[in-house]
C-alpha positions as CSV (number, residue, x, y, z in Angstrom):
1,M,-0.1,0.1,0.0
2,W,3.1,2.4,-0.5
3,W,1.3,4.1,-3.3
4,Y,-1.6,5.4,-1.4
5,P,0.2,8.7,0.1
6,F,1.3,9.4,-3.3
7,I,-2.4,9.3,-4.8
8,L,-3.4,11.5,-1.5
9,I,-1.2,14.2,-2.5
10,G,-2.2,13.9,-6.0
11,I,-5.9,14.2,-5.1
12,L,-5.2,17.6,-2.7
13,F,-4.0,19.5,-6.0
14,I,-6.8,18.6,-8.0
15,K,-9.7,21.0,-8.2
16,G,-13.5,20.0,-9.5
17,S,-17.0,20.7,-9.3
18,T,-19.3,21.2,-6.2
19,K,-22.6,20.2,-5.2
20,I,-22.3,23.6,-3.0
21,L,-23.2,25.2,-6.3
22,N,-21.8,28.9,-6.8
23,G,-22.1,30.4,-10.2
24,Q,-23.3,33.0,-12.5
25,I,-25.7,33.1,-15.4
26,H,-25.6,35.4,-18.1
27,S,-28.3,34.3,-20.9
28,K,-30.7,35.6,-23.5
29,E,-33.1,32.9,-22.3
30,N,-35.5,33.2,-20.0
31,W,-35.5,30.0,-18.3
32,Q,-32.4,28.3,-17.1
33,F,-31.7,24.9,-15.3
34,L,-29.5,25.2,-12.5
35,S,-29.3,21.8,-10.6
36,R,-30.6,18.9,-9.2
37,F,-30.7,16.6,-6.1
38,C,-32.6,13.7,-4.4
39,F,-34.0,15.3,-1.2
40,L,-35.0,13.1,1.7
41,S,-38.8,13.9,2.5
42,N,-38.9,16.5,5.8
43,K,-35.0,16.1,5.7
44,G,-34.0,17.9,2.6
45,Q,-33.1,21.4,2.6
46,L,-31.9,23.8,0.0
47,T,-30.4,27.0,1.1
48,Y,-30.0,29.9,-1.6
49,E,-28.5,33.0,-2.3
50,F,-29.4,35.4,-5.4
51,N,-27.8,38.7,-6.6
52,F,-29.2,40.6,-9.4
53,N,-29.8,44.0,-10.9
54,K,-33.0,45.2,-10.5
55,I,-33.8,45.3,-14.2
56,N,-33.7,41.1,-14.3
57,L,-37.1,41.2,-12.4
58,P,-39.3,39.4,-12.2
59,V,-37.0,36.4,-11.3
60,N,-38.3,33.2,-10.0
61,L,-36.8,30.2,-8.5
62,L,-38.5,27.1,-9.8
63,L,-38.8,23.8,-8.0
64,Y,-39.7,20.7,-10.2
65,Y,-39.8,17.2,-8.9
66,D,-39.6,13.6,-10.9
67,D,-43.3,13.3,-11.6
68,P,-43.8,12.9,-15.7
69,Q,-46.1,15.9,-15.8
70,Q,-43.6,18.0,-14.3
71,W,-39.8,18.0,-15.0
72,P,-39.8,15.4,-17.9
73,A,-42.5,17.4,-19.5
74,V,-40.6,20.7,-19.5
75,Y,-36.9,19.9,-19.7
76,N,-35.8,19.6,-23.5
77,S,-39.1,20.6,-24.5
78,D,-40.3,23.3,-27.2
79,K,-42.3,24.8,-24.7
80,S,-42.3,28.7,-23.7
81,C,-40.9,30.1,-20.4
82,V,-44.6,30.7,-19.2
83,E,-45.6,27.0,-20.4
84,K,-42.6,25.5,-18.6
85,T,-43.7,27.6,-15.3
86,S,-47.4,26.6,-15.4
87,V,-46.9,23.0,-14.5
88,L,-45.8,24.0,-11.3
89,K,-48.1,23.7,-8.3
90,T,-48.2,27.3,-6.2
91,E,-50.1,25.7,-3.5
92,Y,-47.1,23.4,-3.1
93,N,-44.6,26.3,-2.9
94,Q,-42.8,25.1,-6.2
95,M,-42.4,29.0,-7.4
96,V,-40.3,31.2,-5.2
97,E,-40.7,34.8,-6.3
98,L,-37.4,36.4,-5.7
99,S,-39.0,40.0,-5.0
100,I,-38.8,42.7,-2.1
101,N,-42.6,42.1,-2.3
102,E,-42.5,38.5,-1.0
103,T,-41.2,38.8,2.4
104,W,-40.8,35.2,3.0
105,S,-38.6,35.2,0.0
106,G,-35.8,36.9,2.1
107,C,-35.2,39.5,-0.6
108,N,-33.4,43.1,-0.2
109,E,-33.0,46.2,-2.1
110,T,-29.7,47.7,-2.1
111,I,-28.6,51.0,-4.1
112,L,-25.1,51.1,-5.4
113,Y,-23.8,53.7,-7.6
114,N,-27.3,54.7,-8.3
115,T,-28.2,51.2,-9.7
116,S,-30.2,49.1,-7.6
117,Y,-29.6,45.5,-6.7
118,I,-31.6,42.6,-5.3
119,S,-30.1,40.0,-3.0
120,C,-32.1,37.1,-1.7
121,S,-31.4,34.3,0.9
122,G,-33.3,31.7,2.3
123,S,-34.1,28.0,2.7
124,R,-36.7,25.7,1.7
125,Y,-37.6,22.2,3.1
126,F,-39.2,19.4,0.9
127,V,-42.2,17.2,1.9
128,S,-43.1,13.9,0.0
129,F,-44.1,10.5,0.6
130,R,-40.8,9.3,-0.5
131,E,-37.4,10.6,-1.4
132,R,-37.6,12.5,-4.8
133,W,-35.4,14.1,-7.3
134,W,-35.8,17.8,-7.4
135,Y,-34.8,20.0,-10.0
136,M,-33.9,23.7,-9.4
137,A,-34.4,26.3,-12.2
138,I,-34.6,30.0,-12.6
139,S,-37.0,32.2,-14.8
140,N,-37.9,35.6,-15.7
141,C,-40.3,35.2,-18.1
142,D,-41.6,38.6,-18.8
143,N,-38.3,40.2,-19.1
144,P,-37.0,41.1,-22.6
145,Y,-33.4,41.0,-21.5
146,G,-33.0,37.5,-20.3
147,I,-31.4,36.4,-17.4
148,S,-28.1,37.8,-15.9
149,L,-27.3,36.8,-11.9
150,D,-25.2,35.2,-9.4
151,Y,-26.3,32.3,-7.3
152,N,-25.2,30.0,-4.4
153,L,-27.1,27.0,-3.6
154,V,-26.7,24.4,-0.9
155,M,-28.3,21.2,-0.9
156,T,-28.2,18.8,2.2
157,N,-30.3,15.8,3.9
158,G,-30.7,15.4,7.6
159,N,-28.7,17.2,10.3
160,P,-25.2,18.5,9.9
161,E,-23.8,16.1,12.4
162,D,-24.8,13.1,10.6
163,T,-21.5,13.4,8.3
164,L,-22.2,10.5,6.2
165,M,-25.4,11.6,4.9
166,Y,-25.6,15.5,5.2
167,H,-24.0,16.5,1.9
168,F,-25.0,13.3,0.0
169,S,-27.9,13.1,-2.6
170,A,-30.4,10.5,-1.1
171,D,-29.4,8.1,-4.3
172,E,-25.7,8.1,-3.0
173,F,-26.4,6.9,0.6
174,Y,-24.2,4.3,2.0
175,I,-21.9,4.8,-1.2
176,L,-18.9,5.6,1.0
177,Q,-19.8,3.1,3.7
178,M,-19.5,0.3,1.2
179,D,-16.3,1.6,-0.4
180,I,-14.7,1.6,2.8
181,S,-15.9,-1.8,3.7
182,F,-15.1,-3.1,0.3
183,L,-11.4,-1.3,0.3
184,V,-10.8,-3.3,3.7
185,G,-12.0,-6.5,1.8
186,F,-10.1,-6.1,-1.1
187,S,-6.7,-4.9,0.9
188,I,-7.1,-8.1,2.7
189,L,-7.3,-10.1,-0.4
190,M,-4.5,-8.4,-1.8
191,I,-2.4,-9.6,1.2
192,L,-3.5,-13.0,0.6
193,S,-2.8,-13.1,-3.0
194,F,1.0,-11.7,-2.2
195,L,1.1,-14.7,0.3
196,V,-0.1,-17.1,-2.6
197,A,2.4,-15.5,-4.9
198,Y,5.3,-16.2,-2.4
199,K,4.4,-20.0,-2.2
200,L,4.1,-20.1,-6.1
201,R,7.3,-18.4,-6.6
202,I,9.1,-20.9,-4.2
203,K,7.4,-23.8,-6.1
204,Q,8.2,-22.2,-9.5
205,M,4.5,-21.6,-10.3
206,F,4.4,-17.9,-10.3
207,H,2.9,-17.5,-13.7
208,S,1.9,-14.6,-15.7
209,T,-1.7,-15.2,-15.3
210,Y,-1.3,-15.2,-11.5
211,K,0.6,-12.0,-12.2
212,L,-2.5,-10.5,-14.2
213,Y,-4.8,-11.4,-11.3
214,M,-2.6,-9.5,-8.8
215,I,-2.5,-6.5,-11.3
216,S,-6.3,-6.6,-11.0
217,I,-6.3,-6.6,-7.2
218,I,-3.9,-3.8,-7.0
219,F,-5.8,-1.5,-9.5
220,E,-9.0,-2.4,-7.7
221,C,-7.6,-1.2,-4.1
222,I,-6.1,1.8,-5.9
223,G,-9.6,2.8,-7.3
224,L,-11.4,2.3,-4.1
225,F,-8.9,4.2,-2.1
226,I,-9.3,7.4,-4.3
227,L,-13.2,7.0,-4.0
228,V,-13.2,6.7,-0.3
229,I,-10.7,9.7,0.2
230,T,-12.7,11.6,-2.4
231,Y,-16.1,11.0,-0.7
232,S,-14.8,11.5,2.8
233,S,-13.7,14.9,1.8
234,F,-17.2,15.4,0.1
235,A,-18.9,14.4,3.3
236,N,-16.6,17.0,5.3
237,E,-16.7,20.0,2.9
238,G,-19.8,19.5,0.6
239,H,-17.4,19.7,-2.5
240,E,-17.7,17.0,-5.0
241,L,-14.5,16.4,-7.0
242,R,-16.3,14.6,-10.1
243,N,-13.3,14.1,-12.3
244,V,-11.2,12.3,-9.4
245,I,-14.3,10.1,-9.0
246,R,-14.1,9.3,-12.6
247,F,-10.2,8.9,-12.5
248,G,-10.9,6.3,-9.3
249,K,-13.6,4.6,-11.2
250,F,-11.3,3.9,-14.5
251,M,-8.7,2.5,-12.1
252,E,-11.3,0.1,-11.2
253,A,-12.0,-0.3,-15.0
254,I,-8.7,-1.3,-15.4
255,S,-8.8,-3.9,-13.1
256,S,-11.8,-5.5,-14.7
257,T,-10.1,-5.2,-17.8
258,A,-7.1,-7.2,-16.5
259,F,-9.2,-9.8,-15.0
260,I,-11.2,-10.3,-18.2
261,L,-7.9,-10.8,-20.0
262,L,-7.0,-13.3,-17.4
263,L,-10.0,-15.5,-17.9
264,I,-9.6,-15.4,-21.6
265,L,-6.1,-16.4,-21.3
266,L,-6.9,-19.1,-18.8
267,G,-9.9,-20.3,-21.1
268,K,-7.4,-20.7,-24.0
269,G,-5.2,-22.9,-21.7
270,Y,-2.4,-20.5,-21.3
271,T,0.2,-21.4,-18.4
272,V,-2.2,-24.3,-17.5
273,T,-2.1,-26.7,-20.8
274,R,0.0,-24.6,-22.9
275,G,3.2,-22.5,-22.6
276,R,2.4,-19.8,-25.3
277,L,0.1,-18.4,-27.2
278,S,0.3,-18.3,-31.3
279,N,1.3,-15.2,-32.7
280,Q,-2.1,-15.0,-34.2
281,G,-3.8,-15.5,-30.6
282,T,-1.5,-13.0,-28.9
283,I,-2.4,-10.5,-31.8
284,K,-6.3,-11.2,-31.2
285,C,-5.9,-10.9,-27.3
286,V,-3.8,-7.4,-27.8
287,I,-6.3,-6.0,-30.0
288,F,-9.6,-7.0,-28.2
289,I,-8.3,-5.3,-24.7
290,T,-6.8,-2.2,-26.7
291,V,-10.5,-1.8,-27.9
292,Y,-11.9,-2.7,-24.4
293,I,-9.7,0.0,-22.8
294,V,-10.2,2.6,-25.4
295,C,-14.1,2.1,-25.1
296,Y,-13.5,2.6,-21.4
297,M,-11.9,5.7,-21.7
298,I,-14.5,7.1,-24.4
299,L,-17.3,6.0,-21.9
300,F,-15.7,8.2,-19.0
301,F,-14.9,11.3,-21.4
302,Y,-18.8,11.0,-22.7
303,E,-20.1,11.0,-19.4
304,A,-18.0,14.0,-18.9
305,Y,-18.7,16.2,-21.5
306,F,-21.9,14.9,-23.3
307,F,-24.0,13.5,-20.2
308,D,-27.3,16.0,-19.9
309,P,-26.8,17.3,-16.2
310,G,-30.7,17.6,-16.3
311,V,-31.4,14.2,-16.7
312,V,-30.5,11.2,-14.4
313,L,-28.5,8.7,-16.5
314,Y,-26.8,5.7,-15.7
315,I,-23.3,5.7,-17.1
316,Y,-24.1,2.8,-19.7
317,E,-26.9,4.5,-21.1
318,S,-24.6,5.7,-23.8
319,P,-23.0,4.6,-27.2
320,P,-19.8,3.5,-25.4
321,G,-21.6,1.9,-22.6
322,Y,-23.6,-0.3,-25.0
323,G,-20.1,-1.0,-26.9
324,L,-18.6,-2.2,-23.4
325,I,-21.6,-4.4,-22.9
326,I,-21.3,-6.1,-26.3
327,L,-17.4,-6.6,-25.7
328,R,-18.0,-8.1,-22.5
329,I,-20.7,-10.6,-24.0
330,V,-18.1,-11.2,-26.6
331,A,-15.3,-11.8,-24.1
332,W,-17.7,-14.6,-22.5
333,L,-18.0,-16.4,-26.0
334,W,-14.5,-16.2,-26.3
335,F,-14.1,-17.5,-22.8
336,S,-16.6,-20.1,-23.3
337,Y,-15.2,-21.3,-26.7
338,G,-11.6,-21.9,-25.4
339,I,-12.8,-24.0,-22.3
340,F,-14.6,-26.0,-24.7
341,F,-11.5,-27.0,-26.6
342,T,-9.1,-27.0,-23.7
343,L,-11.4,-29.6,-21.7
344,K,-12.2,-31.5,-25.2
345,N,-8.2,-32.3,-25.3
346,F,-7.1,-32.0,-21.5
347,S,-10.4,-33.5,-19.8
348,Y,-8.3,-34.2,-16.5
349,K,-8.2,-30.4,-15.9
350,S,-12.2,-30.5,-15.4
351,N,-11.6,-30.2,-11.7
352,F,-10.5,-26.3,-12.4
353,Y,-12.1,-25.7,-15.3
354,Y,-15.8,-26.7,-14.7
355,P,-16.0,-24.4,-11.7
356,L,-14.4,-21.7,-13.6
357,F,-16.9,-21.9,-16.2
358,I,-19.9,-22.2,-14.3
359,F,-19.1,-19.3,-11.6
360,F,-17.6,-16.8,-13.9
361,T,-20.3,-17.3,-16.7
362,I,-22.3,-15.9,-13.9
363,W,-19.6,-13.2,-13.2
364,F,-19.6,-12.2,-17.0
365,L,-23.4,-12.0,-17.6
366,I,-24.3,-10.5,-14.4
367,G,-22.9,-7.0,-15.7
368,P,-25.3,-6.7,-19.0
369,V,-28.2,-8.1,-16.7
370,M,-27.6,-5.4,-14.3
371,V,-27.6,-2.7,-16.7
372,I,-30.8,-3.8,-18.2
373,V,-32.4,-4.0,-14.6
374,A,-31.0,-0.6,-13.6
375,M,-32.2,1.1,-16.8
376,N,-35.5,-0.4,-16.9
377,L,-36.5,-1.6,-13.1
378,L,-34.8,0.3,-10.6
379,P,-36.0,3.7,-9.3
380,L,-33.8,6.3,-10.1
381,W,-33.9,7.5,-6.5
382,V,-32.0,4.3,-5.3
383,R,-30.0,3.2,-8.6
384,E,-26.7,4.7,-7.7
385,K,-26.1,2.7,-4.6
386,V,-27.5,-0.3,-5.6
387,I,-25.4,-0.6,-8.7
388,N,-22.5,0.8,-6.7
389,G,-23.1,-2.5,-4.1
390,V,-23.8,-4.7,-6.8
391,D,-20.7,-3.9,-8.9
392,L,-18.3,-4.0,-6.0
393,S,-19.8,-7.5,-4.8
394,V,-19.5,-9.0,-8.2
395,S,-15.7,-7.6,-8.4
396,F,-14.8,-9.2,-5.0
397,L,-16.6,-12.4,-5.4
398,G,-14.7,-12.8,-9.0
399,L,-11.3,-12.3,-7.4
400,F,-12.0,-14.2,-4.4
401,T,-13.2,-17.2,-6.2
402,F,-10.0,-17.2,-8.4
403,L,-7.6,-17.0,-5.4
404,V,-9.4,-20.1,-4.0
405,L,-9.0,-21.8,-7.2
406,T,-5.5,-21.1,-7.5
407,R,-4.3,-21.5,-3.9
408,P,-1.7,-24.0,-3.7
409,S,-2.8,-26.3,-1.0
410,A,-2.9,-29.9,-0.6
411,A,-6.6,-30.0,-0.1
412,N,-7.2,-28.1,-3.4
413,N,-8.3,-30.4,-6.0
414,N,-8.8,-27.4,-8.3
415,F,-5.3,-26.1,-8.8
416,P,-4.6,-25.1,-12.3
417,Y,-0.6,-24.9,-12.4
418,H,1.5,-27.9,-13.0
419,V,4.1,-26.6,-15.4
420,K,7.0,-24.8,-13.9
421,T,7.9,-21.4,-15.1
422,T,11.5,-22.6,-16.0
423,Q,9.8,-25.4,-18.1
424,I,7.5,-22.8,-20.1
425,A,10.2,-22.0,-22.9
426,A,10.8,-25.7,-23.5
427,M,6.7,-26.4,-23.9
428,V,7.2,-24.3,-27.2
429,D,8.5,-27.4,-29.1
430,T,7.9,-30.2,-26.6
431,D,4.2,-32.0,-26.0
432,E,3.0,-30.9,-22.6
433,D,2.2,-34.4,-21.6
434,N,5.8,-35.0,-21.2
435,F,6.0,-32.8,-18.2
436,Q,5.6,-34.0,-14.9
437,Q,2.1,-33.4,-13.3
438,Y,2.5,-31.1,-10.4
439,S,0.4,-31.4,-7.0
440,P,0.2,-28.3,-4.7
441,T,2.1,-30.7,-1.7
442,M,5.3,-30.4,-3.7
443,G,8.1,-28.4,-2.6
444,Y,11.2,-26.8,-4.2
445,D,13.9,-29.4,-3.9
446,G,16.5,-31.2,-5.9
447,V,14.4,-33.5,-7.5
448,N,11.5,-31.2,-8.7
449,A,14.1,-28.2,-9.3
450,P,15.4,-27.9,-12.9
451,N,18.9,-29.3,-13.5
452,F,20.8,-26.7,-14.9
453,T,24.0,-28.7,-15.2
454,E,22.0,-30.2,-18.2
455,L,22.5,-26.9,-20.3
456,F,26.2,-27.9,-20.8
457,V,25.8,-31.6,-21.6
458,V,26.1,-32.5,-25.1
459,T,23.6,-35.4,-25.7
460,P,24.6,-38.1,-28.3
461,Q,23.6,-37.4,-31.9
462,R,20.8,-39.7,-33.4
463,S,21.0,-41.2,-36.6
464,A,19.2,-39.7,-39.6
465,V,17.1,-42.6,-39.7
466,E,15.9,-41.9,-36.0
467,K,15.2,-38.3,-36.6
468,E,13.3,-39.1,-39.7
469,Q,11.3,-41.5,-37.8
470,Q,10.6,-39.2,-34.8
471,N,9.4,-36.5,-37.3
472,I,6.9,-38.9,-38.5
473,D,5.7,-39.7,-35.4
474,R,5.1,-36.2,-34.5
475,F,3.4,-35.5,-37.4
476,N,0.9,-38.4,-36.8
477,R,0.1,-37.1,-33.5
478,G,-0.4,-33.6,-34.9
479,S,-2.7,-34.6,-37.6
480,N,-4.8,-37.3,-35.4
481,G,-4.8,-35.1,-32.2
482,H,-4.7,-31.6,-30.7
483,N,-1.9,-29.8,-30.6
484,P,-1.8,-27.9,-27.2
485,F,0.3,-25.2,-28.5
486,N,-1.7,-24.1,-31.7
487,D,-4.4,-21.4,-31.1
488,D,-8.0,-22.1,-30.7
């Protein structure tokens, strides 16, 4: 965890947007969207401050909620300013007139250099039968000059003493607690993976596939650490570093991508039944993973610059999001195809591949299923926290299951590795079945260790007849059976 302090230092120097909103509006339009927030009933509070020249009057603060007849009916529509305000229910105090004539709006008039300015400050509580998304907008429908004003909005839920909820939108409740819990879990998993890696290294079984597994865990921990620090800062100060959150999510995306590559390689038998991939297979893997990473990068870029802040969207509700779903399904099909042919030719590996296929088929497909459920069944006011919990649970179970399957224990009948790392080069031209089958109980001793003195021994030359007969035998084996070193 030596990298944590450096990440923390980087976070401290990154600025971002806030949910305590400070800004200015200078527009020729008479209706402008400000922000949205999911308020708890009776606990949600909006505190506002507005400053503007008197010539902007009449100015109104508009409060829409997520009923189909309200916000969805007016946002991004062709309706006029008057038509957009007509859907509001004045008996519910959804329109706050920012005028000195309305005493409860908290407005005062000041004169500076012969110019009149209006300053308004106040707060509103939200009452509903459940938590709701509320959308704040500003209007001055009868003014021919448009809107020009400064504003400050503070949106909160509950009491200031309740740090873990006060600044969070209701759909984000418990995300920080979940992230902290899973960071502890993943950190423990990372420590256990280091212990297993040490044992595998001693037994010369520390293959590149297991290194990919460790990379996946490390990036997951980095991503979660960034998110925990960022959300903790937001809980204390109310300033949301949105770009830092995206960076943390991207670290998690690298973790997921590395793990998907690991599963594809294992499905093809790499480091389990074969020593190397063919050039064609390597190129396919490189192209696929490159496309996968680029698609993730486009997804976060698309969210940052093209997502409409006036609409509650799931990150996968976008063209790059749909592309990632398709790529994940393709990865599962590739994984399944590889396992089918690996088991067809190496059935003795079924103790490892059957559990691997069953569990990770669920792991692959639960992602697309959750996207469909999130977009069609989950209410908008719970979607963010539910998806966060499911994503972290799926990632943790996937990494934990792989650790269980690959632990070098005498009781583990699923242990996949039996070819030593020093034998991988030899497997390029040698049938894997010639190697001694490995058991997790084997130690690193003189019998099992490679005999390096043989590197300097010159073997007797065989006759041309013997060489020719061996080539014929090899050709026949390759024609009648499966060569484990050709690509699937």
